[in-house]
C-alpha positions as CSV (number, residue, x, y, z in Angstrom):
1,M,0.0,0.0,0.0
2,E,1.3,3.5,-0.9
3,R,0.5,6.6,1.1
4,A,2.0,10.0,1.9
5,M,3.7,10.3,5.3
6,S,5.1,13.7,6.2
7,G,5.3,14.6,2.6
8,L,7.2,11.5,1.5
9,A,5.5,8.9,-0.7
10,T,5.7,5.7,1.4
11,T,5.1,2.0,0.6
12,S,3.8,0.0,3.6
13,Y,4.5,-3.8,3.7
14,G,3.3,-6.4,6.1
15,R,0.3,-6.6,8.4
16,T,-1.1,-4.2,10.9
17,T,0.0,-5.4,14.4
18,D,1.1,-4.0,17.7
19,E,4.8,-4.6,16.7
20,R,6.9,-1.6,16.1
21,V,7.1,-0.8,12.4
22,M,10.5,-1.1,10.8
23,L,11.8,1.7,8.6
24,A,13.8,0.9,5.4
25,V,15.6,3.5,3.3
26,H,16.6,3.0,-0.4
27,G,19.7,3.9,-2.3
28,I,20.9,6.9,-4.3
29,T,18.8,6.5,-7.5
30,A,16.2,4.1,-6.2
31,N,12.8,4.2,-4.5
32,G,11.0,2.4,-1.7
33,R,9.9,-0.5,-3.8
34,S,13.5,-1.8,-3.7
35,W,12.5,-3.4,-0.4
36,G,9.9,-5.8,-1.8
37,A,12.1,-8.9,-1.6
38,V,13.2,-8.2,1.9
39,A,9.6,-7.5,3.0
40,A,8.6,-10.9,1.7
41,H,11.1,-12.5,4.1
42,L,10.0,-10.5,7.2
43,D,7.1,-12.9,8.2
44,E,4.6,-10.1,7.6
45,H,6.3,-7.8,10.1
46,P,5.2,-4.2,9.2
47,L,7.7,-2.1,7.3
48,L,7.7,1.4,6.0
49,A,9.7,2.2,2.8
50,P,9.6,5.8,1.8
51,D,10.7,7.4,-1.4
52,L,13.4,9.9,-0.4
53,R,13.2,13.6,-1.5
54,G,13.9,13.7,-5.2
55,R,13.1,10.1,-5.9
56,G,10.0,8.0,-6.8
57,R,6.7,9.7,-6.0
58,S,8.6,12.1,-3.8
59,N,10.5,13.6,-6.8
60,R,8.4,16.8,-6.8
61,L,9.8,17.8,-3.4
62,P,12.4,20.6,-3.8
63,G,16.0,20.6,-2.9
64,P,18.4,21.1,-1.3
65,Y,19.0,17.4,-0.7
66,G,22.0,15.9,1.2
67,L,22.2,13.3,3.9
68,R,21.1,15.6,6.7
69,R,18.1,16.9,4.8
70,H,17.0,13.3,4.2
71,A,17.5,12.4,7.8
72,D,15.3,15.4,8.9
73,D,12.6,14.2,6.5
74,L,12.7,10.7,8.0
75,A,12.6,12.1,11.6
76,D,9.4,13.9,10.7
77,L,8.0,10.7,9.3
78,L,8.8,8.7,12.4
79,D,7.6,11.4,14.7
80,D,4.3,11.3,12.9
81,D,4.3,7.5,13.2
82,G,4.4,7.6,16.9
83,G,8.0,8.7,17.6
84,E,9.0,5.3,19.1
85,P,12.5,3.8,18.6
86,R,12.6,1.1,16.0
87,I,14.8,-1.1,13.8
88,V,16.0,1.0,10.8
89,L,17.5,-0.4,7.7
90,G,19.3,1.3,4.9
91,H,20.8,0.2,1.6
92,S,23.6,1.9,-0.3
93,M,23.2,5.7,0.2
94,G,20.2,4.9,2.3
95,A,22.5,3.4,4.8
96,F,24.3,6.8,5.1
97,V,21.0,8.5,5.6
98,V,19.9,6.2,8.4
99,V,23.3,6.7,10.1
100,M,22.6,10.5,10.1
101,L,19.1,9.8,11.4
102,A,20.5,7.8,14.3
103,A,23.1,10.4,15.1
104,Q,20.7,13.3,15.0
105,R,17.7,11.5,16.6
106,P,19.0,8.5,18.6
107,D,15.6,8.4,20.3
108,L,14.0,7.1,17.1
109,V,16.5,4.3,16.4
110,D,16.7,1.1,18.4
111,R,19.1,-0.7,16.0
112,L,20.7,-0.1,12.6
113,V,21.0,-2.7,9.8
114,L,23.2,-1.2,7.0
115,V,23.2,-3.0,3.6
116,D,26.4,-2.5,1.6
117,G,26.6,1.1,2.6
118,G,26.9,3.5,5.5
119,F,30.7,3.8,5.8
120,P,32.8,6.3,3.9
121,L,33.7,5.1,0.4
122,A,37.3,5.0,-0.7
123,L,38.2,7.6,-3.3
124,P,39.1,6.2,-6.7
125,S,42.7,6.4,-7.8
126,G,43.7,9.9,-8.8
127,A,41.0,11.7,-6.8
128,E,42.1,13.8,-3.9
129,S,38.6,14.7,-2.7
130,A,35.0,14.2,-3.5
131,D,35.1,17.4,-5.5
132,D,37.3,15.6,-8.1
133,L,34.6,12.9,-8.8
134,D,32.2,12.3,-11.6
135,I,29.4,10.9,-9.5
136,A,27.3,9.9,-12.5
137,A,30.1,8.0,-14.0
138,L,30.8,6.1,-10.8
139,L,27.1,5.1,-10.6
140,G,27.1,3.6,-14.1
141,P,23.9,2.6,-15.9
142,A,21.7,3.6,-12.9
143,A,22.8,7.2,-13.4
144,R,22.8,7.1,-17.3
145,R,19.1,6.2,-17.3
146,L,18.3,9.5,-15.6
147,E,19.2,11.4,-18.8
148,M,17.3,9.0,-21.1
149,D,13.8,9.0,-22.5
150,F,11.9,5.7,-22.9
151,A,9.1,5.0,-25.4
152,D,7.0,3.1,-22.9
153,A,7.2,0.8,-19.8
154,D,8.4,-2.1,-21.9
155,A,11.4,-0.1,-23.1
156,Y,12.2,0.9,-19.6
157,L,12.0,-2.7,-18.4
158,G,14.3,-3.7,-21.3
159,F,16.9,-1.2,-20.0
160,W,16.8,-2.8,-16.6
161,R,16.9,-6.4,-18.0
162,Q,20.2,-5.5,-19.7
163,H,21.8,-4.1,-16.5
164,P,24.7,-6.3,-15.6
165,A,23.6,-6.6,-11.9
166,F,20.4,-8.3,-12.9
167,S,21.6,-10.5,-15.8
168,R,20.7,-13.7,-13.9
169,D,18.4,-12.3,-11.2
170,W,15.4,-10.8,-13.0
171,S,12.2,-11.2,-10.9
172,D,8.7,-9.9,-10.3
173,V,10.2,-7.7,-7.5
174,V,12.7,-6.1,-9.9
175,E,9.9,-5.6,-12.4
176,D,7.6,-3.9,-9.8
177,Y,10.5,-1.7,-8.8
178,A,11.2,-0.6,-12.3
179,R,7.6,0.0,-13.3
180,Y,7.1,2.1,-10.2
181,D,10.2,4.1,-11.0
182,L,9.1,5.2,-14.5
183,D,7.5,8.7,-14.5
184,G,6.1,9.3,-17.9
185,T,8.9,8.7,-20.3
186,R,11.8,9.1,-17.8
187,A,13.1,7.6,-14.6
188,S,11.6,9.4,-11.6
189,T,14.9,10.2,-9.8
190,V,16.1,13.9,-10.0
191,A,19.7,13.7,-11.4
192,A,20.8,16.8,-9.4
193,A,19.8,15.0,-6.1
194,T,22.1,12.1,-6.9
195,I,25.0,14.4,-7.5
196,E,24.5,16.4,-4.3
197,D,24.0,13.3,-2.2
198,G,26.8,11.3,-3.8
199,A,29.4,13.9,-3.0
200,E,28.7,13.2,0.8
201,L,29.5,9.5,0.7
202,Y,33.3,9.9,1.0
203,G,33.6,10.7,4.7
204,P,33.3,14.4,5.4
205,A,34.3,15.2,9.0
206,W,30.8,15.8,10.1
207,Y,29.8,12.3,8.9
208,V,32.7,10.6,10.6
209,E,31.6,12.3,13.8
210,A,28.1,11.0,13.2
211,L,29.4,7.4,13.0
212,R,31.5,8.0,16.2
213,S,28.4,9.1,18.1
214,L,26.4,5.9,17.5
215,R,25.6,3.9,20.6
216,M,22.9,1.5,19.4
217,P,23.7,-1.9,17.9
218,V,24.9,-1.6,14.3
219,T,25.1,-4.5,11.7
220,V,26.5,-4.0,8.2
221,L,26.0,-6.6,5.5
222,R,28.6,-6.6,2.6
223,A,28.2,-7.7,-1.0
224,P,31.3,-9.2,-2.6
225,R,30.4,-7.6,-6.0
226,G,29.5,-4.0,-6.8
227,L,27.1,-1.9,-8.9
228,T,27.9,-3.6,-12.2
229,D,28.5,-7.0,-10.7
230,A,32.2,-6.4,-10.6
231,E,34.4,-4.6,-8.0
232,P,32.7,-4.3,-4.6
233,L,32.0,-1.0,-2.9
234,Y,34.0,-2.2,0.1
235,A,37.1,-4.4,-0.3
236,P,37.3,-7.5,1.8
237,G,38.2,-6.5,5.3
238,A,37.6,-2.8,4.8
239,L,34.5,-2.7,7.0
240,E,36.2,-4.2,10.0
241,G,38.5,-1.2,10.1
242,F,35.5,1.0,11.0
243,R,35.3,-0.6,14.4
244,A,37.6,2.2,15.6
245,L,34.7,4.5,15.1
246,V,31.8,2.0,15.9
247,P,33.1,-0.6,18.3
248,Q,29.8,-2.4,18.5
249,L,29.8,-3.0,14.7
250,E,28.9,-6.5,13.5
251,V,30.0,-7.3,9.9
252,V,28.2,-9.9,7.9
253,E,29.5,-11.2,4.6
254,I,26.8,-12.3,2.1
255,D,28.0,-14.8,-0.6
256,D,27.2,-14.6,-4.3
257,V,25.4,-11.3,-4.4
258,N,26.2,-7.8,-5.9
259,H,25.3,-4.4,-4.7
260,Y,21.7,-4.8,-6.0
261,T,21.0,-8.5,-5.5
262,I,21.9,-8.3,-1.9
263,L,18.5,-6.6,-1.7
264,F,16.6,-7.9,-4.7
265,A,17.5,-11.7,-4.9
266,D,16.1,-14.1,-2.3
267,R,19.6,-15.3,-1.3
268,G,20.5,-11.7,-0.3
269,A,17.1,-10.5,0.9
270,S,16.6,-13.4,3.2
271,R,19.8,-12.6,5.0
272,V,18.9,-8.9,5.3
273,A,15.5,-9.8,6.7
274,A,17.1,-12.3,9.2
275,S,19.4,-9.5,10.5
276,A,16.5,-7.2,10.9
277,L,14.3,-9.8,12.7
278,A,17.1,-10.7,15.0
279,G,16.8,-7.3,16.5
280,R,13.1,-7.5,17.4
281,P,12.2,-7.0,21.0
282,A,11.4,-10.3,22.7
């Protein structure tokens, strides 16, 4: 079910119960429907998956964007949903957003589950700072689609079917995500939002301090392959190094997934859901 919550278009999964609703936050060019496979493995536990500002059905909301602005939007949403602490998940850039939410409003976050994101990315060879980066080029096909026009939904689905991350993992969940993402003849994500947000993923001082401030349990799940099914976002062993900032960090390695299929394929989504369910109050 889709509804507006504090201005953000939000997809609700699961049944209505007395259990505290989880919050799940998507990646840099994505939308809330990216959590469909994980929701299917949550035993009907209620889950809210908003479209962030500049994405999905929230793409008419104006900038500025940035991790802190997104965290403020999510805090408003959770305050309107009762203001109770809950398990919060984030994938890719969404993991960075939920870290900022937890740092700014720890009263709203009981536990963090970060999916292949949330820790400062290593700068590519030759770059001295995030100012030197071509964020769109680093994102690959996901960013290229934002400048393209598509004749119809079938053409848009055809684009996604050819994406290297989904070459052997097309599913009804991926199709639902892609259909939802199409806004007329174009992808729904605002390209300027991805550039503004992407520049903040390389560890500015204020973000490092946000990580250092975390006191709740934090789990991060790592994919061994990246956005185009090749080099990973985090090299083997890299995430363990962040325990100097987050001593309570639990690192979970997920086999045979890439940056997308850790969320969209059952073999990844089931592990993400298990990590979330492990943190439910008894």
